[in-house]
PDB file of N, CA, C and O in Angstrom:
ATOM      1  N   UNK A   1     -34.815  -4.995 -12.834  1.00  0.00           N
ATOM      2  CA  UNK A   1     -35.476  -5.755 -13.811  1.00  0.00           C
ATOM      3  C   UNK A   1     -36.915  -5.263 -14.156  1.00  0.00           C
ATOM      4  O   UNK A   1     -37.767  -5.264 -13.267  1.00  0.00           O
ATOM      5  N   UNK A   2     -37.180  -4.892 -15.271  1.00  0.00           N
ATOM      6  CA  UNK A   2     -38.587  -4.350 -15.555  1.00  0.00           C
ATOM      7  C   UNK A   2     -39.356  -5.397 -16.235  1.00  0.00           C
ATOM      8  O   UNK A   2     -38.850  -6.376 -16.783  1.00  0.00           O
ATOM      9  N   UNK A   3     -40.830  -5.085 -16.153  1.00  0.00           N
ATOM     10  CA  UNK A   3     -41.687  -6.097 -16.894  1.00  0.00           C
ATOM     11  C   UNK A   3     -42.033  -5.584 -18.214  1.00  0.00           C
ATOM     12  O   UNK A   3     -42.798  -6.216 -18.942  1.00  0.00           O
ATOM     13  N   UNK A   4     -41.469  -4.376 -18.595  1.00  0.00           N
ATOM     14  CA  UNK A   4     -41.839  -3.921 -19.749  1.00  0.00           C
ATOM     15  C   UNK A   4     -40.683  -4.060 -20.764  1.00  0.00           C
ATOM     16  O   UNK A   4     -39.580  -4.130 -20.223  1.00  0.00           O
ATOM     17  N   UNK A   5     -40.685  -4.114 -22.103  1.00  0.00           N
ATOM     18  CA  UNK A   5     -39.590  -4.066 -22.986  1.00  0.00           C
ATOM     19  C   UNK A   5     -38.931  -2.685 -23.070  1.00  0.00           C
ATOM     20  O   UNK A   5     -39.511  -1.617 -22.876  1.00  0.00           O
ATOM     21  N   UNK A   6     -37.752  -2.836 -23.357  1.00  0.00           N
ATOM     22  CA  UNK A   6     -36.918  -1.502 -23.424  1.00  0.00           C
ATOM     23  C   UNK A   6     -37.268  -0.694 -24.700  1.00  0.00           C
ATOM     24  O   UNK A   6     -37.154  -1.151 -25.837  1.00  0.00           O
ATOM     25  N   UNK A   7     -37.668   0.443 -24.426  1.00  0.00           N
ATOM     26  CA  UNK A   7     -37.944   1.470 -25.691  1.00  0.00           C
ATOM     27  C   UNK A   7     -37.157   2.751 -25.639  1.00  0.00           C
ATOM     28  O   UNK A   7     -36.275   2.905 -24.794  1.00  0.00           O
ATOM     29  N   UNK A   8     -37.459   3.677 -26.529  1.00  0.00           N
ATOM     30  CA  UNK A   8     -36.796   4.909 -26.682  1.00  0.00           C
ATOM     31  C   UNK A   8     -36.855   5.830 -25.444  1.00  0.00           C
ATOM     32  O   UNK A   8     -35.962   6.653 -25.243  1.00  0.00           O
ATOM     33  N   UNK A   9     -37.839   5.698 -24.671  1.00  0.00           N
ATOM     34  CA  UNK A   9     -37.959   6.624 -23.455  1.00  0.00           C
ATOM     35  C   UNK A   9     -37.052   6.113 -22.380  1.00  0.00           C
ATOM     36  O   UNK A   9     -36.719   6.857 -21.458  1.00  0.00           O
ATOM     37  N   UNK A  10     -36.636   4.874 -22.458  1.00  0.00           N
ATOM     38  CA  UNK A  10     -35.666   4.404 -21.260  1.00  0.00           C
ATOM     39  C   UNK A  10     -34.233   5.110 -21.519  1.00  0.00           C
ATOM     40  O   UNK A  10     -33.481   5.287 -20.561  1.00  0.00           O
ATOM     41  N   UNK A  11     -33.886   5.487 -22.745  1.00  0.00           N
ATOM     42  CA  UNK A  11     -32.495   6.115 -22.979  1.00  0.00           C
ATOM     43  C   UNK A  11     -32.614   7.604 -22.698  1.00  0.00           C
ATOM     44  O   UNK A  11     -32.596   8.363 -23.667  1.00  0.00           O
ATOM     45  N   UNK A  12     -32.738   8.113 -21.436  1.00  0.00           N
ATOM     46  CA  UNK A  12     -32.534   9.550 -21.166  1.00  0.00           C
ATOM     47  C   UNK A  12     -31.195   9.759 -20.601  1.00  0.00           C
ATOM     48  O   UNK A  12     -30.684   9.065 -19.723  1.00  0.00           O
ATOM     49  N   UNK A  13     -30.617  10.882 -21.242  1.00  0.00           N
ATOM     50  CA  UNK A  13     -29.363  11.304 -20.693  1.00  0.00           C
ATOM     51  C   UNK A  13     -29.326  11.751 -19.258  1.00  0.00           C
ATOM     52  O   UNK A  13     -30.220  12.473 -18.816  1.00  0.00           O
ATOM     53  N   UNK A  14     -28.381  11.370 -18.562  1.00  0.00           N
ATOM     54  CA  UNK A  14     -28.216  11.787 -17.116  1.00  0.00           C
ATOM     55  C   UNK A  14     -28.287  13.394 -16.895  1.00  0.00           C
ATOM     56  O   UNK A  14     -28.991  13.962 -16.059  1.00  0.00           O
ATOM     57  N   UNK A  15     -27.455  13.969 -17.773  1.00  0.00           N
ATOM     58  CA  UNK A  15     -27.248  15.560 -17.522  1.00  0.00           C
ATOM     59  C   UNK A  15     -28.216  16.357 -18.380  1.00  0.00           C
ATOM     60  O   UNK A  15     -27.957  17.534 -18.631  1.00  0.00           O
ATOM     61  N   UNK A  16     -29.372  15.748 -18.866  1.00  0.00           N
ATOM     62  CA  UNK A  16     -30.223  16.470 -19.666  1.00  0.00           C
ATOM     63  C   UNK A  16     -31.121  17.354 -18.749  1.00  0.00           C
ATOM     64  O   UNK A  16     -30.997  17.354 -17.525  1.00  0.00           O
ATOM     65  N   UNK A  17     -32.004  18.083 -19.401  1.00  0.00           N
ATOM     66  CA  UNK A  17     -33.003  18.937 -18.747  1.00  0.00           C
ATOM     67  C   UNK A  17     -33.990  18.004 -18.119  1.00  0.00           C
ATOM     68  O   UNK A  17     -34.195  16.885 -18.589  1.00  0.00           O
ATOM     69  N   UNK A  18     -34.674  18.514 -16.934  1.00  0.00           N
ATOM     70  CA  UNK A  18     -35.667  17.729 -16.391  1.00  0.00           C
ATOM     71  C   UNK A  18     -37.016  17.881 -17.040  1.00  0.00           C
ATOM     72  O   UNK A  18     -37.826  18.639 -16.507  1.00  0.00           O
ATOM     73  N   UNK A  19     -37.325  17.250 -18.113  1.00  0.00           N
ATOM     74  CA  UNK A  19     -38.612  17.564 -18.707  1.00  0.00           C
ATOM     75  C   UNK A  19     -39.737  16.312 -18.328  1.00  0.00           C
ATOM     76  O   UNK A  19     -39.500  15.104 -18.337  1.00  0.00           O
ATOM     77  N   UNK A  20     -40.885  16.915 -18.031  1.00  0.00           N
ATOM     78  CA  UNK A  20     -41.973  15.827 -17.677  1.00  0.00           C
ATOM     79  C   UNK A  20     -41.776  15.428 -16.157  1.00  0.00           C
ATOM     80  O   UNK A  20     -42.563  14.615 -15.672  1.00  0.00           O
ATOM     81  N   UNK A  21     -40.804  15.942 -15.418  1.00  0.00           N
ATOM     82  CA  UNK A  21     -40.683  15.585 -14.111  1.00  0.00           C
ATOM     83  C   UNK A  21     -41.911  16.175 -13.253  1.00  0.00           C
ATOM     84  O   UNK A  21     -42.092  17.390 -13.167  1.00  0.00           O
ATOM     85  N   UNK A  22     -42.703  15.275 -12.652  1.00  0.00           N
ATOM     86  CA  UNK A  22     -43.779  15.737 -11.871  1.00  0.00           C
ATOM     87  C   UNK A  22     -43.528  15.741 -10.234  1.00  0.00           C
ATOM     88  O   UNK A  22     -44.382  16.029  -9.396  1.00  0.00           O
ATOM     89  N   UNK A  23     -42.295  15.394 -10.001  1.00  0.00           N
ATOM     90  CA  UNK A  23     -42.031  15.222  -8.582  1.00  0.00           C
ATOM     91  C   UNK A  23     -40.812  16.300  -8.355  1.00  0.00           C
ATOM     92  O   UNK A  23     -39.656  15.924  -8.161  1.00  0.00           O
ATOM     93  N   UNK A  24     -41.138  17.466  -8.393  1.00  0.00           N
ATOM     94  CA  UNK A  24     -40.023  18.651  -8.265  1.00  0.00           C
ATOM     95  C   UNK A  24     -39.848  18.899  -6.737  1.00  0.00           C
ATOM     96  O   UNK A  24     -40.471  18.234  -5.909  1.00  0.00           O
ATOM     97  N   UNK A  25     -39.016  19.838  -6.419  1.00  0.00           N
ATOM     98  CA  UNK A  25     -38.710  20.270  -5.086  1.00  0.00           C
ATOM     99  C   UNK A  25     -39.946  20.977  -4.647  1.00  0.00           C
ATOM    100  O   UNK A  25     -40.414  21.866  -5.359  1.00  0.00           O
ATOM    101  N   UNK A  26     -40.537  20.620  -3.451  1.00  0.00           N
ATOM    102  CA  UNK A  26     -41.635  21.394  -2.973  1.00  0.00           C
ATOM    103  C   UNK A  26     -41.075  22.551  -2.075  1.00  0.00           C
ATOM    104  O   UNK A  26     -40.289  22.403  -1.139  1.00  0.00           O
ATOM    105  N   UNK A  27     -41.600  23.696  -2.509  1.00  0.00           N
ATOM    106  CA  UNK A  27     -41.210  24.927  -1.873  1.00  0.00           C
ATOM    107  C   UNK A  27     -41.760  25.017  -0.256  1.00  0.00           C
ATOM    108  O   UNK A  27     -42.881  24.623   0.064  1.00  0.00           O
ATOM    109  N   UNK A  28     -41.011  25.464   0.479  1.00  0.00           N
ATOM    110  CA  UNK A  28     -41.499  25.566   2.061  1.00  0.00           C
ATOM    111  C   UNK A  28     -42.176  26.810   2.112  1.00  0.00           C
ATOM    112  O   UNK A  28     -41.650  27.778   1.561  1.00  0.00           O
ATOM    113  N   UNK A  29     -43.268  26.929   2.695  1.00  0.00           N
ATOM    114  CA  UNK A  29     -44.136  28.091   2.855  1.00  0.00           C
ATOM    115  C   UNK A  29     -43.946  28.438   4.398  1.00  0.00           C
ATOM    116  O   UNK A  29     -44.233  27.643   5.292  1.00  0.00           O
ATOM    117  N   UNK A  30     -43.435  29.708   4.611  1.00  0.00           N
ATOM    118  CA  UNK A  30     -43.075  30.154   5.950  1.00  0.00           C
ATOM    119  C   UNK A  30     -44.092  31.347   6.303  1.00  0.00           C
ATOM    120  O   UNK A  30     -44.142  32.260   5.480  1.00  0.00           O
ATOM    121  N   UNK A  31     -44.861  31.428   7.377  1.00  0.00           N
ATOM    122  CA  UNK A  31     -45.543  32.524   7.813  1.00  0.00           C
ATOM    123  C   UNK A  31     -44.701  33.332   8.359  1.00  0.00           C
ATOM    124  O   UNK A  31     -43.871  32.905   9.162  1.00  0.00           O
ATOM    125  N   UNK A  32     -44.772  34.664   8.008  1.00  0.00           N
ATOM    126  CA  UNK A  32     -43.824  35.642   8.822  1.00  0.00           C
ATOM    127  C   UNK A  32     -44.582  36.199   9.907  1.00  0.00           C
ATOM    128  O   UNK A  32     -45.787  35.981  10.035  1.00  0.00           O
ATOM    129  N   UNK A  33     -43.849  36.977  10.760  1.00  0.00           N
ATOM    130  CA  UNK A  33     -44.377  37.377  12.126  1.00  0.00           C
ATOM    131  C   UNK A  33     -45.436  38.415  11.824  1.00  0.00           C
ATOM    132  O   UNK A  33     -46.371  38.493  12.620  1.00  0.00           O
ATOM    133  N   UNK A  34     -45.409  39.250  10.742  1.00  0.00           N
ATOM    134  CA  UNK A  34     -46.562  40.109  10.390  1.00  0.00           C
ATOM    135  C   UNK A  34     -47.966  39.357  10.140  1.00  0.00           C
ATOM    136  O   UNK A  34     -49.038  39.674  10.656  1.00  0.00           O
ATOM    137  N   UNK A  35     -47.735  38.289   9.238  1.00  0.00           N
ATOM    138  CA  UNK A  35     -48.947  37.627   8.922  1.00  0.00           C
ATOM    139  C   UNK A  35     -49.434  36.804  10.268  1.00  0.00           C
ATOM    140  O   UNK A  35     -50.636  36.755  10.532  1.00  0.00           O
ATOM    141  N   UNK A  36     -48.598  36.255  10.983  1.00  0.00           N
ATOM    142  CA  UNK A  36     -48.901  35.461  12.281  1.00  0.00           C
ATOM    143  C   UNK A  36     -49.664  36.530  13.183  1.00  0.00           C
ATOM    144  O   UNK A  36     -50.727  36.250  13.739  1.00  0.00           O
ATOM    145  N   UNK A  37     -49.092  37.683  13.282  1.00  0.00           N
ATOM    146  CA  UNK A  37     -49.576  38.741  14.223  1.00  0.00           C
ATOM    147  C   UNK A  37     -51.165  39.038  13.775  1.00  0.00           C
ATOM    148  O   UNK A  37     -52.126  38.999  14.543  1.00  0.00           O
ATOM    149  N   UNK A  38     -51.200  39.315  12.478  1.00  0.00           N
ATOM    150  CA  UNK A  38     -52.472  39.624  11.828  1.00  0.00           C
ATOM    151  C   UNK A  38     -53.570  38.636  12.158  1.00  0.00           C
ATOM    152  O   UNK A  38     -54.709  38.943  12.508  1.00  0.00           O
ATOM    153  N   UNK A  39     -53.071  37.366  11.999  1.00  0.00           N
ATOM    154  CA  UNK A  39     -54.004  36.261  11.898  1.00  0.00           C
ATOM    155  C   UNK A  39     -54.516  36.004  13.629  1.00  0.00           C
ATOM    156  O   UNK A  39     -55.614  35.563  13.969  1.00  0.00           O
ATOM    157  N   UNK A  40     -53.546  36.356  14.424  1.00  0.00           N
ATOM    158  CA  UNK A  40     -53.859  36.193  15.866  1.00  0.00           C
ATOM    159  C   UNK A  40     -54.772  37.274  16.312  1.00  0.00           C
ATOM    160  O   UNK A  40     -55.816  37.022  16.912  1.00  0.00           O
ATOM    161  N   UNK A  41     -54.339  38.620  15.987  1.00  0.00           N
ATOM    162  CA  UNK A  41     -55.245  39.876  16.348  1.00  0.00           C
ATOM    163  C   UNK A  41     -56.607  39.506  15.661  1.00  0.00           C
ATOM    164  O   UNK A  41     -57.586  39.533  16.406  1.00  0.00           O
ATOM    165  N   UNK A  42     -56.795  39.195  14.462  1.00  0.00           N
ATOM    166  CA  UNK A  42     -58.036  38.978  13.811  1.00  0.00           C
ATOM    167  C   UNK A  42     -59.068  37.949  14.675  1.00  0.00           C
ATOM    168  O   UNK A  42     -60.263  38.140  14.904  1.00  0.00           O
ATOM    169  N   UNK A  43     -58.297  36.893  15.049  1.00  0.00           N
ATOM    170  CA  UNK A  43     -58.993  35.797  15.920  1.00  0.00           C
ATOM    171  C   UNK A  43     -59.353  36.410  17.227  1.00  0.00           C
ATOM    172  O   UNK A  43     -60.477  36.165  17.666  1.00  0.00           O
ATOM    173  N   UNK A  44     -58.524  37.202  17.931  1.00  0.00           N
ATOM    174  CA  UNK A  44     -58.902  37.653  19.189  1.00  0.00           C
ATOM    175  C   UNK A  44     -60.080  38.853  19.007  1.00  0.00           C
ATOM    176  O   UNK A  44     -60.951  38.941  19.872  1.00  0.00           O
ATOM    177  N   UNK A  45     -60.077  39.629  18.034  1.00  0.00           N
ATOM    178  CA  UNK A  45     -61.073  40.450  17.769  1.00  0.00           C
ATOM    179  C   UNK A  45     -62.437  39.792  17.544  1.00  0.00           C
ATOM    180  O   UNK A  45     -63.479  40.216  18.042  1.00  0.00           O
ATOM    181  N   UNK A  46     -62.335  38.661  16.709  1.00  0.00           N
ATOM    182  CA  UNK A  46     -63.459  37.965  16.538  1.00  0.00           C
ATOM    183  C   UNK A  46     -64.089  37.301  17.802  1.00  0.00           C
ATOM    184  O   UNK A  46     -65.297  37.355  18.033  1.00  0.00           O
ATOM    185  N   UNK A  47     -63.254  36.720  18.539  1.00  0.00           N
ATOM    186  CA  UNK A  47     -63.664  36.173  19.805  1.00  0.00           C
ATOM    187  C   UNK A  47     -64.264  37.289  20.722  1.00  0.00           C
ATOM    188  O   UNK A  47     -65.334  37.095  21.300  1.00  0.00           O
ATOM    189  N   UNK A  48     -63.593  38.418  20.846  1.00  0.00           N
ATOM    190  CA  UNK A  48     -64.177  39.517  21.667  1.00  0.00           C
ATOM    191  C   UNK A  48     -65.474  40.133  21.150  1.00  0.00           C
ATOM    192  O   UNK A  48     -66.278  40.546  21.985  1.00  0.00           O
ATOM    193  N   UNK A  49     -65.719  40.221  19.990  1.00  0.00           N
ATOM    194  CA  UNK A  49     -66.895  40.540  19.343  1.00  0.00           C
ATOM    195  C   UNK A  49     -68.105  39.562  19.760  1.00  0.00           C
ATOM    196  O   UNK A  49     -69.197  39.957  20.169  1.00  0.00           O
ATOM    197  N   UNK A  50     -67.740  38.278  19.596  1.00  0.00           N
ATOM    198  CA  UNK A  50     -68.603  37.274  19.818  1.00  0.00           C
ATOM    199  C   UNK A  50     -68.967  37.252  21.296  1.00  0.00           C
ATOM    200  O   UNK A  50     -70.159  37.139  21.584  1.00  0.00           O
ATOM    201  N   UNK A  51     -68.127  37.342  22.184  1.00  0.00           N
ATOM    202  CA  UNK A  51     -68.263  37.261  23.539  1.00  0.00           C
ATOM    203  C   UNK A  51     -69.188  38.598  24.045  1.00  0.00           C
ATOM    204  O   UNK A  51     -70.023  38.471  24.941  1.00  0.00           O
ATOM    205  N   UNK A  52     -68.976  39.686  23.470  1.00  0.00           N
ATOM    206  CA  UNK A  52     -69.655  40.945  23.778  1.00  0.00           C
ATOM    207  C   UNK A  52     -71.121  40.691  23.232  1.00  0.00           C
ATOM    208  O   UNK A  52     -72.087  40.992  23.934  1.00  0.00           O
ATOM    209  N   UNK A  53     -71.278  40.134  21.971  1.00  0.00           N
ATOM    210  CA  UNK A  53     -72.599  39.905  21.603  1.00  0.00           C
ATOM    211  C   UNK A  53     -73.393  38.912  22.322  1.00  0.00           C
ATOM    212  O   UNK A  53     -74.620  39.009  22.305  1.00  0.00           O
ATOM    213  N   UNK A  54     -72.815  37.972  22.949  1.00  0.00           N
ATOM    214  CA  UNK A  54     -73.341  36.921  23.656  1.00  0.00           C
ATOM    215  C   UNK A  54     -73.720  37.474  25.039  1.00  0.00           C
ATOM    216  O   UNK A  54     -74.814  37.172  25.514  1.00  0.00           O
ATOM    217  N   UNK A  55     -72.861  38.275  25.712  1.00  0.00           N
ATOM    218  CA  UNK A  55     -73.242  38.661  27.061  1.00  0.00           C
ATOM    219  C   UNK A  55     -74.344  39.942  26.916  1.00  0.00           C
ATOM    220  O   UNK A  55     -75.020  40.294  27.882  1.00  0.00           O
ATOM    221  N   UNK A  56     -74.427  40.511  25.765  1.00  0.00           N
ATOM    222  CA  UNK A  56     -75.316  41.782  25.665  1.00  0.00           C
ATOM    223  C   UNK A  56     -76.576  41.384  24.841  1.00  0.00           C
ATOM    224  O   UNK A  56     -77.323  42.244  24.373  1.00  0.00           O
ATOM    225  N   UNK A  57     -76.779  40.083  24.685  1.00  0.00           N
ATOM    226  CA  UNK A  57     -78.061  39.803  23.974  1.00  0.00           C
ATOM    227  C   UNK A  57     -79.233  40.166  24.682  1.00  0.00           C
ATOM    228  O   UNK A  57     -79.285  40.087  25.909  1.00  0.00           O
ATOM    229  N   UNK A  58     -80.359  40.635  23.849  1.00  0.00           N
ATOM    230  CA  UNK A  58     -81.680  40.853  24.506  1.00  0.00           C
ATOM    231  C   UNK A  58     -82.439  39.719  24.837  1.00  0.00           C
ATOM    232  O   UNK A  58     -82.338  38.707  24.143  1.00  0.00           O
ATOM    233  N   UNK A  59     -83.163  39.760  25.780  1.00  0.00           N
ATOM    234  CA  UNK A  59     -83.953  38.763  26.156  1.00  0.00           C
ATOM    235  C   UNK A  59     -83.340  37.819  27.261  1.00  0.00           C
ATOM    236  O   UNK A  59     -83.950  36.811  27.617  1.00  0.00           O
ATOM    237  N   UNK A  60     -82.219  38.140  27.753  1.00  0.00           N
ATOM    238  CA  UNK A  60     -81.486  37.306  28.636  1.00  0.00           C
ATOM    239  C   UNK A  60     -82.230  37.016  30.021  1.00  0.00           C
ATOM    240  O   UNK A  60     -82.243  35.925  30.590  1.00  0.00           O
ATOM    241  N   UNK A  61     -82.833  38.159  30.448  1.00  0.00           N
ATOM    242  CA  UNK A  61     -83.442  37.998  31.907  1.00  0.00           C
ATOM    243  C   UNK A  61     -84.870  38.233  31.712  1.00  0.00           C
ATOM    244  O   UNK A  61     -85.174  38.990  30.790  1.00  0.00           O
ATOM    245  N   UNK A  62     -85.949  37.634  32.532  1.00  0.00           N
ATOM    246  CA  UNK A  62     -87.374  37.962  32.241  1.00  0.00           C
ATOM    247  C   UNK A  62     -87.552  39.303  32.899  1.00  0.00           C
ATOM    248  O   UNK A  62     -86.829  39.630  33.841  1.00  0.00           O
ATOM    249  N   UNK A  63     -88.584  40.159  32.383  1.00  0.00           N
ATOM    250  CA  UNK A  63     -88.659  41.482  32.938  1.00  0.00           C
ATOM    251  C   UNK A  63     -89.326  41.382  34.340  1.00  0.00           C
ATOM    252  O   UNK A  63     -90.051  40.465  34.725  1.00  0.00           O
ATOM    253  N   UNK A  64     -88.919  42.586  35.095  1.00  0.00           N
ATOM    254  CA  UNK A  64     -89.495  42.499  36.428  1.00  0.00           C
ATOM    255  C   UNK A  64     -90.930  42.884  36.513  1.00  0.00           C
ATOM    256  O   UNK A  64     -91.343  43.732  35.722  1.00  0.00           O
ATOM    257  N   UNK A  65     -91.752  42.342  37.404  1.00  0.00           N
ATOM    258  CA  UNK A  65     -93.038  42.646  37.535  1.00  0.00           C
ATOM    259  C   UNK A  65     -93.290  43.580  38.653  1.00  0.00           C
ATOM    260  O   UNK A  65     -92.945  43.270  39.793  1.00  0.00           O
ATOM    261  N   UNK A  66     -93.830  44.622  38.415  1.00  0.00           N
ATOM    262  CA  UNK A  66     -94.013  45.669  39.529  1.00  0.00           C
ATOM    263  C   UNK A  66     -95.251  45.399  40.206  1.00  0.00           C
ATOM    264  O   UNK A  66     -96.224  44.940  39.608  1.00  0.00           O
ATOM    265  N   UNK A  67     -95.248  45.697  41.573  1.00  0.00           N
ATOM    266  CA  UNK A  67     -96.407  45.457  42.306  1.00  0.00           C
ATOM    267  C   UNK A  67     -97.723  46.348  41.855  1.00  0.00           C
ATOM    268  O   UNK A  67     -97.692  47.517  41.469  1.00  0.00           O
ATOM    269  N   UNK A  68     -98.788  45.579  41.988  1.00  0.00           N
ATOM    270  CA  UNK A  68    -100.054  46.370  41.513  1.00  0.00           C
ATOM    271  C   UNK A  68    -100.404  47.562  42.372  1.00  0.00           C
ATOM    272  O   UNK A  68    -100.302  47.403  43.589  1.00  0.00           O
ATOM    273  N   UNK A  69    -100.812  48.763  41.902  1.00  0.00           N
ATOM    274  CA  UNK A  69    -101.143  49.974  42.760  1.00  0.00           C
ATOM    275  C   UNK A  69    -102.426  49.718  43.409  1.00  0.00           C
ATOM    276  O   UNK A  69    -103.170  48.788  43.097  1.00  0.00           O
ATOM    277  N   UNK A  70    -102.672  50.634  44.382  1.00  0.00           N
ATOM    278  CA  UNK A  70    -103.997  50.630  45.174  1.00  0.00           C
ATOM    279  C   UNK A  70    -105.348  50.793  44.384  1.00  0.00           C
ATOM    280  O   UNK A  70    -106.420  50.793  44.988  1.00  0.00           O
TER     281      UNK A  70
END
């Protein structure tokens, strides 16, 4: 039972084309093995460059002071 009066848009044929349907079938997106491998390798490369940069940053240790000469 509807709260609105019957009008011309309520008389839609069952076997007609789907015009104006906004809730269609959603396509499933699958990531292939090539794409997944590329994403994982890019992440590992980024992590490796970051770790290398962190470990080799200048100014990590104070400079050594040599003993004064005679």
